[in-house]
N, C-alpha and C positions, 0 to 999 in steps of 0.2 A: 504493500500500500504506500510505503514511503516513496518508492520509485514513481508510482502513479501521481502522487501529489507533486513531486518534483517536476514531472513531465508537464503537468497542467500549469504549474507556475511558469516554467520556461515557455510554454506555448502562449500564455497570456502576455508575457513580456515581449516575445518575438513579434507578435502580430499587432499589438496595440497597447501602449502603456496606460491608456485610459479606458481599456476594454470594459471593465465593470465599475469604473469609478463612480458612475452616477446611477448604478442599479443595485440597490441592496437586495432586491428580490433575486437577481441573478446569482449574487454571492451566496445567498441562502440556499439556492437550489444546488449549487456546486457542493456545498457542505453536505447537503442531504445525500448526494450521490455517494460520496466517500463513506458516510456513515451507513448507508443502506447496503453497500457492497460488503462492508465489514460484518454487519449484523446478520445478513442472510446466508453467508457462506457461499456466495456466488462463485462458481467454478467455470471459468470460460474466458471469452474474448470480447472486448469492446472496441469497435473501430468506427471512426467518423471521417467522412471526406467532405470537403467544401470546394465547389468549383472544380471537381475532379481531382483534387489534391488531398492526400491523406493528412489529416491534422491530429488524429488521435489513433493510436494502436497500442492497446495494453492487454496483457494476459494475466489472469488471476487463478491461482490454484495449481492443480496437478493433472497430468495426463492419465494417471493410473489410480486404481482404487487404493493401492498401498501408499500413495502419496510419497513416492520416491523420485518421480520425474516431473520437474516443473514444466508447465505449459509454455510453449514457444510458438512462434509464427509458422513453424514447420509442421505442427500437429494438425491432424485431420479430424473433422467432425462430420457426422451425417447431417445434411441440411433438411432431412425429412421432406415434407411436401414442397418446400422451396425448390428442391431439385427437379420437380416436375417441369420447371421452366426450361430445362435443357431439351426435353423431348418436344415441348411446345415450340420453342424457337427453332429447333431442327426441322420440324414439319413446316413452319412458316417460311423458313429459308428455301426449302424445296418448292413451296408454292410460289414464292417470289421469283424463282428461277424457271417457273413454268413446267416443272417436272411432275407436278401433281395438282389436283384441284381439291378444295375443301369438300366438294360434293361427290368426289370419287367414293365408291363403295370399298370398304376395306377388304371385301372378299376378292377384289382384284389383286391384292397383295398377300393375303393370308389364306391359304388353302384349307379346305375341310371344315369350314365354319358350320355350325348348326343352321338349319334352314331359317330360323327366326332372325339370326344375326346377319343374314345376307343383305338386309336393308340398312345396316349400320354404315354411316359415312365417316369420313375423316373429321368432318365438323363435329359429329356426335362424340367421337373419342376425345376431341379437344375440349369439349364443353361438358363432359360427363353426362350426356343425355343419350348414351348408347343403349341403356338397359342392361349393361353388363353388371353382374353382381360383384360384391367385394371379394377380394382374394381371401382364401382360406389359409391363414398364416400358420406356419410351423417353423421351428428353428432349422436353419440351414436350407430353407426353401430355394429351389432352383428355378431357372427360367423354364425348363422342361415341365416342371410341376405347374407353373402358371399357365403354360400353353395348354396342358391337359385340361385344366379347369376352364380355360377359354373355349376350347373345342367341345366341351361337354356341358357348357352352361345353359341354363334356362333363362330366358329373358325376363327381367323384372317388369318391363313395360315395352310397348312398341317404341322402337328407336325414334327419338325426337319428341316423345310425348311426356317424358318425365325426367327426373334428375336423381342420380345416385353417384356420389363421389367414390371412385374405385380405382385402385392401382392397376386393375386389369386394362383399363383404358391406356395407362402409361406404357405397359408392356406392349400393347397393340401398336402404339405409336412407334416404339423402337423397332418392332417387326416390319412396319410399313417403311420406315426409313431404310432398313437393311435391304428390303426388296427393291426399292427405287434406286438405291445407290450401288447395290451389289458389293457392299462392304459391311463389316460389323458396325453396330452402333457405337461401340467404343472407339473405333478408328474414325468414324464420321465425326463424333463429338470432339475428338482430339484435333482433327484437321480443320473443322469448320467453326468450332466454338472456343475450345480451350486455347489453341494457338493464336487465333486473331485477338482474343482477349488477354493474351499473355499470362494465362493461368498455368503455372509451372508445376504445381504439386498435387493436383486433383486427379482422380481416376474413378473408373467404374469397377466394382468388385463382382465377379461372376463365379468365383470358386474360392475355396478356402485358401488355396495357394496364392491367390491374388492379395490377400489381406496384408495391408501395410503395417509395419511395426510402429509407424507414426500415428496410427489411429488412437483416438482417445477412448478410454473405457466407457461403457454405458450404452452402447448401441445394441440392437437386436440383430443376431447373425442371419443375414439373408444374402442371396446371390441372384438377383433379378435384373434382367436386361432392361435398361432405362430407369430403373428404380433405385438400385443399390449403388449410389454415387457418394463419394467422400470428397470433401473440399477443405482446403485451408481457409480460414476467415479472410485472409488477404486476397485469395483467389476469388472468393465469392464477391468481394467488394469490386475486384477488377471486372467480373462478369456484369455486375450491375452498371458500372460506368460504360462498358462496351455496349451493353444492350440499349442504354438510353442516349448513346452518342453516335448512333448510326454506324457503328463498327461492324455489327453482325448482320442486321437487316435495317432498312429505314425505320426509324422509331415511329414514324407516322403510321406504318402498317401495324405495329404493335398497338398503338392507341386506338386504331380502328376496331380492334378486337376486345375492347374493354366493355363497351355498352352492349346491351342486347339480351342479357340473362333474364328470362321470365319464368324459369321453372324451379330454381333452387330455393326460392323463398328467402334468400339472403340479401339484405340491403347492400347495394354498391359492390356486390361480388363481380369480379371481372368475368366476362363470358368465357375466356380461355384462362389457362392456369397462371395468372399473375396476381392472385390474392384479391385484395379489395382496393378501391380507389375513391378519390374525391375530386369532384369538378365544381367549378363555379357556374353562375347563371349563364355565362357566355360559352359554356362547354369547354373551358380551358382546364386541362389537367393540373390539379393543385398538388396532389400527393398520391402515392400508393404504398401499400404495406402487405407483406406476405410473411406467414409464419409456418413452421413445420416442426415435427417431432419424430423421434425414433429411439427407444421410447424415453430414455433419460436424456438424450441429446435434444436440445431445442434451439431453434433459429428464429430470429426476427430481423427482417429487412424492411427498412422504412426510408422512403425517398420523398423529401419536400422539394418539389420542382420550382416553387417560387423562389426559394433561397439556394437552390442547387445544393442541398444538404442531404447526405446519406448517412444513416445510422445503421450499423450492422452489429448484432449481438448474437453470439453463439455460446451455448453452455452444455455441461454434461452432468449437472447436479440434480436433474429431474424436476426442477421448479420453473415451469413456463412463465408464471406470473411475474417472476423476478425480471425477466427480459423487458416486459412492458413497463414496469416501474422504472427501470434504469433509463429506458428510452424517453419516458415522459420527463424524468429529471434532467436529461441531457438537452431536450428540445428547448426548454425555457431559457436556460442561460446562453445557449448558442444562438438562439433567435434574438435575444436581447443584445448580444454582443455585436451582431452584424458582421461577424468575421467572414 
């Protein structure tokens, strides 16, 4: 904690000697952050970028249950549902290139689907309106297990008529990408997402031998194509900046797929897998936010577009609410500072 306090002091001095001079509320909120992290036993990473520049990067706690290895920027977390953005962006990239259409039936790319599933389109698996059930989880579940479930599934509803959040949709996206590109999803992701975003430490885990020694304890052991992805916090920050800076696909195409959800019953849910969003009366995107879990690993990614401020928090202590509290305690002083 001493290092964190020293970093914040240096940060304040470097960017503006008057940063909080006239804001007692901001000072109070910074003090609350320090106290809250100490009191909750938060174990994870806190990163903040402003105008695409990293201004805070701190790690608290340990990578292992035995508390022998201090967390560093090289350690990997499961992003949980935030990782669904990789398959989403991958599909959108192929659509942008004209290699597929959102209205294509997934049966064009995935053989032996049950009869009911032959009406599922790519749009349906992107919006969780396919009718596919949830995955039946088990320790060490493999992609072949998920495919078996997919090919033997019974539809929950007619595709396009309901909503069910399911990782089978994500596995199906990875299978579609592989069929279109004739390469593994891992290779596609490395070449088209990770390399352009300069993500150096992240990977997909498809078997036990893939498991990195840099993984932080607390995840659930799975080996699913498109689902079981591990990222360093700095890599996920790089991905967010690349995604919103037209590096991967035009960001206008992403924004076009935020509105339109009518079936989930969730206010301001993004139509495709980008979490939730907020717009003003002129339809200008103000912010978006996405969280994920697996099961003790938690991720929160928040982007304030008005201030070009990104807050990324990842943890392994099993307490998801802590991430939201830290985010709120960071937003107030950073907003007040105008950094």
